[in-house]
N, C-alpha and C positions, 0 to 999 in steps of 0.2 A: 659786420661779417656777412659774407654772401650766404644766401639761403641754400639749404641743403635739399636739392630736388631728387635725391636718390630714393628708389622704392624701398619700403620697409622690408626687412628680412622675413622670410617665411620658413617654417620648418618643413623640410622635405622628407618624404618617406624614405626609410633606409633602402639603399640600393638604387634610388631613382633621383639623381642629383637635380635640384632645381624644380622638381615636380611639386605642385600644390597639393595639399591634402584633399582626398576625394570626398570625405564626409566630415560633418561637424560632430562634436561630442554630443551624445544623447540620441543620435539618429542611427538606426540600423543600416548597415551597408546593404547595397542591392543584393548581394549574395545571401545575406541573412533573410531578406524579404522573400527571395525566391525559395529558400529552404522552407520558410514558414508556409508559403502558398502551396508548395509541394506536399507538405504534411497535411494541410487542410484538404487538399484534393484527395489524398490517400484516405483520410477519415471519411470524407464524403462519398467515396466510392467503395471502400472496403470496411467501413466502421462497423457495420452490423456483423460481418463475418469475423472481425476481430473480437467483438463482444461475445458472439456464439462460441468461438474457439476458446476464449478465456474461461467461460462458464463450464464448458466440457472438461477442460483441464482441472479447474478448481474442484468441481464436484467429483471427478474421477479420483482425485487425490484424497478427498475427504471420505468418500464412500466407494472404494474400489470394488468391494464385493457385492454391492447392490446396484449402484448407479451405472458403473461401467460394465454392463453385461448386455449381451445380445437380446435377452428377453426384455430388459427394461427399455432398450431403444425401440424394440418392436411395439411395446405398449405405448411409448411416446408417439410414434407415428400413427397408431390406431386412434389414440385419444385426441389427437389434434386434427383428425380428418374433417369433422363437422365444422370446427372453427375455421379451417382453411377454406372450405367452400364458401362460407359467409364472407370472410375477408377478401377472397379473390373476387367475389361479386362486387364488393365495395370498391375494389381497385378501379373498376371501369369508370364510374362517375368521377373518381379522384383524377384519373387520367384526363378527363374532360374539364377538370378544374372546379368540380362541384363536390359538395358534401352530402352525405345521407345519414342522418342521425336516427332514422326510423328502423334500421335493419334489425336491431336486437328485439324491438317490440313486435316486429313482423314475424320473426322467428318464434317468439313465445306464442303469439296468437295462432299461427299456422300449426304449430305442434299441438296446441290444445284443441284446435278445431278438427284436425284430422282424427284425433281420438274420439271426439264427440260424434263425428259423422259415422265412424265405424261402430261405436257402441250404442248410440241412441237412434240413429237414422237407419242403421242396417245396410249401409252402402257397401259395395264390394271394395276391396283394398285398392285396386287400380283406379276406380272411379273417384274414390275419396281423395286419393293423392293428386289426381289430375285437377279436381276442383279446387283443392287447397293451394296447389302451386299456381294455378290460374288466378286465384284471388291475390296471391302475392305479386304476380305480374301486373295485375290491375292496380294494386296499390302503388307500384313503381311508376306506372303510366300516369296516375294522378299526380304523383310527386313531380314528374317531368313536366306535365302541363302547367301546374301551379308555378313552377320555377321559370320555364321557358316562355310560356304564352302570357301568363298574368304578370310575370316579372317579380315575383316574391323571392327574396334572398333564400338560397338553398338551405342555409343553416336554419332560418326561421320556418321555412315551409316544411322541411322534413321533421323538425322538432314538433311542429303542430300536428302533422300527419301521424307521427308516432304516438302522440298523446291521444289522438282519436282512436288509434288502434288499441291502446291500453284500455280505453273506455269500452270498446267493443268486446275486448277480452273478458273484462269483468262482467259485462252485461250477459255474455253467453254462458259463463261458468259460475257466476255468483262469487267468484274468488275462491272456489273450491277445486282442488285437483280432480281430474277425471280419470277413471280407471278403464282399462281395456277389457272387453268381453271376449274378444278373439285374439288373444295376445300372441299365441305361438306363431301364426303365419306372419303377423305384422312385425313382431320383434325380430324375426329371422332376417328381415331386410338389413338390420344394423349389425346383428351379432353373428350372422352366418358367414361362411367361408367358401371360396372356390379355389380348389387346389392348394389349400392351406393359406390363401391370401384373404384377409378379412374383406367383407363386402364394402365396408366404409372406405378402406384404402383404395379399392377399385373405383368406387364412385367418385372419390376425391380426384383420382388421376384422370378420369374421364372429363370431369368438370373443368379441371385446370387445363387440360389439352384443348377443350372447346374454346375456353376463354382466350387462351394464348393464340389460337388460330384466328378468332374473331378480331382481336386487337392488332395482330401482326400480319395477317394474310388476307384480309378482306378490305374492300373499299370503305365499308362502314367503320371499321376499326381505324383506318387512316383518317377518316373524318373526325372521329372522337379525339384522336391525338392532336389534330390540327386545331380543334376548338380549345384544347388545353393550352396550346401555345398562344393563340390569339383569336378569340371568337370573331372579332371584326374582320381580321384578315381572312379567316376561313369563310366568312359570309361573302366577302368580296371575291373569293376564289370559286364561288358557286356551291359551297357546302350548305346543305340544309341543316343549319345549326340547331334550330328548335327540335326538329325530328331526331337528330342524333343525340341530343341531350335527353330526350324522352326515352330513347332506346337504352342509353346508359343507365338511367334510373330503373328502367324495367328489368334490366339484367341484374342489377344489385338486389332488387326486391325479390326476384325469382330465386336467386341463390339463397337469400335469407329464408324464403319459404321452404326450399329443399332442405336447408339446414334444420329448420324447425321440425319437419317431418321425420328426418333421420334422428333427431334428438328424442322425439317422442317414441320412436321405435326402439331406441337404445335404452330409454328409461322404462318403457313398458307402461307409460301413463302420460297424461297431459298435465303439465305443471304451469301455473299461471305466469310465473316470472322466470322460467327456466332458461330462456334465451336472452334475457335483458343484458347480461354481461358480455354478449358478443360485440356490442357496440365499442366498448373500451378496448377489448383485446384485438378487434379487427382494425381499428384505427392505429393502435400500437404496431401491429404487424405490417400494415401498409406503409406507414412512415419509416419503420425500420427497413422495410424492403426497398425504399427509395434510396437508402445508403448501402445497397448491396449490388455490386457489379455495375451500377450506373450512377451517374453524377446527379443525385437529387431527383430522379425520375421515377414515377410509379410504374411498376410492371409486375406481371404475374409471377415470374420466377422469384423476383425479389420479395413479393408478399409471402410466398411459400417459405423462403428463408426467414422472414420476419416471424411467421407463425411458429416455426421450429425454434427460434430463439426464445419466444415467450414460453413455449411448451417445455423446453429444456430447463429454463429458469424455475418455473413452477414445480416441475418434477424434482429438480435438485433440492429445492427448499423443503419439499415434503420428505425427501429421502434423509435429510440431515435432521429432521424433526423440528423444523422451524414452525412457530405458531401460524395459524391460518391467516391472521391479519397481515403477516409479512408478504403473502402473495399479492394482496391488494396494494401494499406499499411498493412492491417490486414492479407490478404492472403499471402503476401510476408514474413511478420514476422512469420506467422504460419508455413510456410515451413521451415524456419530456426529452429524454436522450434521443429518441427517434426523431422528433421534430427538429432538434438541434442538428443532428447529423444530416438530415435531409436539407436543412437550410444551408449548411456548410457545403454540401454537394452542389446545390444550385448556385451558390455565390462564387465558388472557386472552380466549378466544373468547366467553364469556358475560358479558364486561364485569366 
């Protein structure tokens, strides 16, 4: 019998006679992949806002008479002001591609030190604040030099610097909280108001505005952003990479010192470990902010949204009477979610 050289029959999609199937079983169609990529881009750009909106809705339903009130939202904004200043400062080295794990310890030490200078040394309030904030700036400069000039990994360098700061903290205080002797004038910095607006909120707004201008409207800010994209390319373009990294670390530590001073003013005393928790919450806020309005990029407005997300979550948990340990669980889980959302934004942000 003659051999049959005819082509084997194939099943054609309905309505397209003779067309071969476009996909094989088990593989998603291109349209499905596109929808998934679109969803990932949506999460990477608006994930934090979605999380924030969901929490506002849930807590408002659970506690409408206490959580969903103007007074409570005013308290949330006031309570998050110090943390926002510290987190916004941390955002600057993150934009440059560096980490600073010393910010919480710097805040604790500077808050304790300013109380000690006011109570024991008898310095005036402005002079004590200038000296302490200047010390914070110096610590940041040291961090920057160790990382950029010596070449130590930022993670290790700032962890080591932070541990040294903890040692100085205990050496100065003996591990004992310090009490203010001229509390009224100093505490008024944090608890006072101007035209009904708390000082803390005003200071927070000023710091955020300054940092936004530095990052978005100055040559130095553009250099910091360029380093975050590619340090080698920035260097070839004539950017003073080492100097810009030092500036970024100095800004972060300065903001941590400001936060420490405001924290001491708010508490009316110097606590040995009062600012240590800023490290975790600041990183959570910054990474959450990278998934707010931009595709996996650190930016000041995003960090503000990230801090608000953390603050709303903690406030809502307190309102519903959740045990204190749930706030730590919440913040830790939020950090994991924040890093995941930021990674999604960077992976899918450019299509």
